N, C-alpha and C positions, 0 to 999 in steps of 0.2 A: 648365334651364340653370343651372350653378353660377356663382359670382362670378368664378372664374378665366376661364371661357369668355366671360362677358360682357366682362371687361376686355380679353381678347385681341381680341375683335371690335371693341371700342371703339378700341383702339390706344393708343399713348402720347400724352400731351398734347403740344401744341406744333404747329408748322407745319413741313411738309416742303419741302425745296428742289426747285426745278426744276433738276436737276443740270446738264444741258447748257447751259441758259440762264445759270446762275451761272458756269460755266466760261468761256463766251463773253464775258459782260459783264466778268468779272475780267480776262481776257486783253486785251480792248479797252481797259480802263482802265490796262493796263500794270502790273498788280499780281500779285504771287505770292500764293499762299494764305497765306503767313506775313504779308505786307503787309496783306492784307484782314483777317485775324484781329487783327493789332495795331491797325489803325485802327478796327476795330469794337469793340475791347475784349473780345474773345472768345478763349479759349485756343486755341492752334493745334490741339490734339488734338480739341477739340469742333468747331471750324470744319471740320476735315478730315472728321470723321464726318458733319456736316451736308451738306457739299459732295458727299460720295459717297453720300448717301441712307441712311446707316446710323443716323442720329439725327435728331431733330426739334429745332427751335430755338424759344425763347420768342417771343411777339409783340414784346417789347422788343428782343430780339437781332435779329430779322428786320428791324425798323425801322432798327437801327444799320447792318446790312449793306447794306440798300437805300440808306441815306444815303451811305455810303462809295462805293457804285457809281453814285450819282446817278440812281437809278431809283425807281419806285414798288414797293411790296412785291409786288403781283401779277406784276410783271415777272420776279421771281426766286424767289418762293415760291408754293406752292399755298395758296390762302386759302378 
């Protein structure tokens, strides 16, 4: 197995979102995706990609999002 195949199996670094849970928690908090991104200090583009499962987020970013939503990290991200 070459390095590219190993990396593809390993996947990108970071934490992936529980997309439905994130949307539900965000809605219950009365926040738009823009509001969540702003309050968490994450660009809207990156937050959108994370929320739709297209990108992963750093542990620090996951902690900021969870704090804004007033939940624990595992409530909104796969750990």
